[in-house]
C-alpha positions in Angstrom: 0.0 0.0 0.0 2.8 2.4 0.8 4.5 1.7 -2.5 1.2 2.3 -4.3 0.7 5.7 -2.5 4.3 6.7 -3.5 3.5 5.8 -7.2 0.2 7.7 -7.1 2.0 10.8 -5.6 4.8 10.6 -8.1 2.4 10.1 -11.0 0.5 13.2 -9.9 3.6 15.3 -9.8 4.9 14.0 -13.2 1.4 14.6 -14.6 1.5 18.2 -13.6 4.9 18.6 -15.3 3.5 16.9 -18.4 0.5 19.2 -18.3 2.8 22.3 -18.3 4.7 21.1 -21.3 1.6 20.0 -23.3 -0.3 23.2 -22.6 2.5 25.1 -24.3 2.3 22.9 -27.3 -1.5 23.4 -27.3 -1.4 27.2 -27.2 1.1 27.3 -30.0 -0.9 24.9 -32.1 -4.2 26.8 -31.4 -2.8 30.1 -32.6 -0.2 29.3 -35.3 -1.8 26.0 -36.4 1.5 24.3 -36.5 3.0 21.4 -34.4 6.1 22.8 -32.8 8.7 20.1 -32.9 11.3 22.3 -31.2 9.2 22.5 -28.0 11.2 19.8 -26.2 14.4 21.7 -26.9 12.9 24.9 -25.5 12.1 22.8 -22.5 15.7 21.7 -22.3 17.0 25.3 -22.7 14.7 26.5 -19.9 16.3 24.0 -17.5 19.9 25.1 -18.4 18.9 28.7 -18.2 17.7 28.3 -14.6 20.8 26.2 -13.7 23.2 28.9 -14.9 21.2 31.7 -13.3 21.6 29.9 -9.9 25.3 29.0 -10.6 26.6 32.4 -11.8 24.1 34.9 -10.3 23.5 33.2 -7.0 19.7 33.5 -7.4 17.7 31.0 -5.3 16.3 28.1 -7.5 12.7 29.4 -7.3 13.7 32.9 -8.4 15.8 31.3 -11.2 12.7 29.5 -12.3 10.8 32.7 -13.0 13.8 34.4 -14.6 14.1 31.4 -16.8 10.5 31.7 -17.8 11.0 35.4 -18.6 14.1 34.6 -20.7 12.5 31.8 -22.7 9.4 34.0 -23.2 11.6 36.6 -24.9 13.6 33.9 -26.7 10.4 32.3 -28.0 9.2 35.6 -29.4 12.5 36.2 -31.2 12.4 32.7 -32.7 8.8 33.3 -33.9 9.7 36.6 -35.4 12.9 35.3 -37.2 11.7 31.9 -38.5 7.9 31.7 -38.6 6.8 35.1 -40.2 6.7 33.4 -43.7 3.6 31.5 -42.3 1.7 34.8 -42.5 2.6 35.6 -46.1 0.5 34.7 -49.1 3.7 33.7 -50.9 4.0 30.6 -48.6 1.6 28.1 -50.1 2.2 25.0 -47.9 2.1 26.6 -44.5 1.8 23.3 -42.5 4.8 21.8 -44.2 6.8 25.0 -43.7 6.1 25.1 -40.0 6.9 21.4 -39.6 10.3 21.6 -41.4 11.4 24.8 -39.7 10.6 23.7 -36.2 12.1 20.3 -36.8 15.3 21.9 -38.1 15.3 24.3 -35.2 15.0 21.4 -32.7 18.2 19.8 -34.1 20.0 23.1 -34.2 19.1 23.9 -30.5 20.0 20.4 -29.3 23.4 20.2 -31.0 24.2 23.8 -30.0 23.4 22.8 -26.4 25.7 19.8 -26.7 28.6 22.0 -27.8 27.9 24.8 -25.3 26.8 22.9 -22.2 28.7 19.6 -22.8 27.4 16.0 -22.8 27.6 15.4 -19.1 24.4 15.6 -16.9 24.1 18.6 -14.6 21.8 19.0 -11.5 20.9 22.3 -10.0 20.6 22.7 -6.2 17.4 21.6 -4.5 14.5 24.0 -3.9 14.2 22.7 -0.4 16.5 19.9 0.8 15.0 17.0 2.7 12.2 14.4 2.6 8.7 14.6 4.1 7.4 11.4 5.8 3.7 10.8 6.2 3.2 7.4 7.6 4.9 5.0 5.2 4.8 7.7 2.4 8.2 9.4 1.8 8.3 12.3 -0.7 11.2 14.7 -1.3 10.6 18.4 -0.8 11.7 19.0 -4.4 8.8 16.9 -5.6 6.4 18.7 -3.3 7.6 22.1 -4.6 7.4 21.0 -8.2 3.9 19.8 -7.8 2.7 22.9 -5.8 4.4 25.4 -8.1 3.2 23.5 -11.2 -0.4 23.7 -9.9 -0.1 27.4 -9.2 1.3 28.1 -12.7 -1.6 26.1 -14.3 -4.2 28.1 -12.2 -2.4 31.3 -13.2 -2.6 30.2 -16.9 -6.3 29.4 -16.6 -6.9 32.8 -15.0 -4.9 34.5 -17.8 -6.8 32.7 -20.6 -10.3 33.2 -19.2 -10.2 36.4 -17.1 -7.8 38.8 -18.9 -8.3 40.7 -22.2 -5.1 39.2 -23.6 -6.1 35.6 -22.9 -9.6 36.2 -24.4 -7.9 37.8 -27.5 -5.7 34.6 -27.8 -8.8 32.5 -27.7 -10.5 34.7 -30.3 -7.5 34.4 -32.7 -7.5 30.6 -32.2 -11.1 30.4 -33.3 -11.0 32.7 -36.2 -8.1 35.0 -37.3 -10.3 36.9 -39.7 -13.0 37.6 -37.2 -10.4 38.6 -34.6 -8.9 41.1 -37.1 -12.3 42.6 -37.8 -12.7 43.6 -34.1 -9.3 45.1 -34.0 -7.1 42.3 -32.7 -3.7 42.0 -34.5 -3.2 38.2 -35.1 0.5 38.6 -35.7 1.1 40.1 -32.3 -0.7 37.2 -30.7 1.3 34.7 -32.7 4.4 36.0 -30.9 2.6 36.0 -27.6 1.5 32.4 -28.0 4.9 31.2 -28.9 6.5 33.1 -26.0 3.9 31.8 -23.5 4.5 28.2 -24.8 8.3 28.6 -24.4 7.9 30.0 -20.9 5.7 27.1 -19.8 8.2 24.6 -21.1 11.0 26.5 -19.2 9.0 26.3 -16.0 8.4 22.5 -16.4 12.2 21.9 -17.0 13.3 24.1 -14.1 10.9 22.3 -11.8 12.0 18.8 -12.8 15.7 19.5 -13.0 16.5 19.2 -9.2 14.6 15.9 -9.2 16.4 14.3 -12.2 19.1 16.2 -14.1 19.8 18.3 -17.2 21.2 17.0 -20.5 21.1 18.3 -24.1 18.8 15.4 -25.1 16.4 15.7 -22.1 13.6 17.2 -24.2 13.1 14.3 -26.7 10.9 12.0 -24.5 8.9 14.9 -22.9 8.2 16.2 -26.4 6.8 12.9 -27.5 4.7 12.7 -24.3 3.4 16.2 -24.9 2.1 15.2 -28.3 0.4 12.1 -26.8 -1.2 14.4 -24.2 -2.3 17.0 -26.7 -4.0 14.4 -28.9 -5.5 12.7 -25.9 -6.9 15.9 -24.4 -8.1 17.2 -27.8 -6.1 19.2 -30.3 -6.3 22.9 -29.3 -7.9 22.4 -25.9 -6.0 23.9 -23.0 -8.2 22.2 -20.4 -7.9 18.9 -22.2 -4.1 19.1 -22.1 -4.1 19.8 -18.4 -6.5 16.9 -17.6 -4.8 14.5 -20.0 -1.4 15.3 -18.7 -2.4 14.5 -15.1 -4.3 11.4 -16.2 -1.3 10.1 -18.2 1.1 10.8 -15.3 -1.1 8.8 -12.9 -1.6 6.0 -15.5 2.1 5.7 -15.9 2.7 5.6 -12.1 0.0 2.9 -11.6 1.4 1.0 -14.5 4.8 1.0 -12.9 3.3 -0.1 -9.6 1.3 -3.0 -11.0 3.6 -4.3 -13.8 4.6 -7.9 -12.9 8.4 -7.2 -13.5 9.4 -4.1 -11.6 12.9 -4.1 -13.2 11.3 -3.6 -16.7 8.3 -1.4 -15.8 10.1 1.9 -16.4 11.4 0.7 -19.8 7.8 0.1 -20.9 6.3 3.3 -19.5 6.4 5.3 -22.7 4.9 2.4 -24.7 2.1 2.3 -22.1 1.4 6.0 -22.7 1.0 5.3 -26.4 -1.3 2.4 -25.7 -3.5 4.6 -23.5 -3.7 7.1 -26.4 -4.7 4.4 -28.9 -7.5 3.1 -26.7 -8.8 6.6 -26.0 -8.8 7.5 -29.7 -10.7 4.4 -30.6 -13.4 5.4 -28.0 -13.3 9.1 -28.7 -11.4 10.1 -31.9 -11.4 13.9 -31.2 -9.8 13.4 -27.7 -11.4 14.3 -24.4 -12.1 18.0 -25.2 -11.4 18.2 -28.9 -12.7 20.8 -31.2 -12.4 21.4 -34.9 -9.4 23.3 -36.2 -8.5 24.5 -39.6 -5.2 25.2 -41.3 -3.7 28.7 -41.2 -4.8 30.4 -44.4 
């Protein structure tokens, strides 16, 4: 029972991290109508940014997290302005393919640049709060508690931003119809940049939260990127709420899978395959995902 409680707790925390990553993918897809293959590498850069802010500036890890989010927000805007503006030109006929190729190439560029700059060896930033909390037979590190709590607060802040602020409502308007949004005075191009920046900031937050628990490496974004796409499809393409719910559900499902798998030595190796299996079953039962809605290509 204690082992089961530990896996449920870990699954919830990992699910919150998954949700942060997937929500960023969802926001970018909703506005720009492209799948950002570089999202996992923005996630990786966010973790390294937080690490070096702590190392060289002496900022506490929690403060470094928010500075990393700010840095990746600005970096995301710069990337969108430099590489994705042809999406908004009538001269670019195959916008989907252009977005796919550019973000895929950008992912390789960022990953290999990180390998050269940061080196191949794993790095681990200092803990948010050292120590372990014991509740009965349940033992959870303080870093996991901080990651889960801060992740929940960031998700709540995002939901408030999306539903209670004029900028969030404008983002939703652009995601539904760019032409209609432009008619009422919303500049879609400005919100393209905002969406990409917000997505990059959320990825940075997820990485900075998980780094003290595991470690940093140039290839750390590959598997979370795959999981993010599984979650986005499971929750429904374009649905922020769906990504949050699906991320937590997938984290819990993986934790319970690890707990009940007959061979504990192989359970972790099969976890990613289990996530894909959950996706396949869910799509058979509900092809649009949990909260899916119809989306069109960028015209």
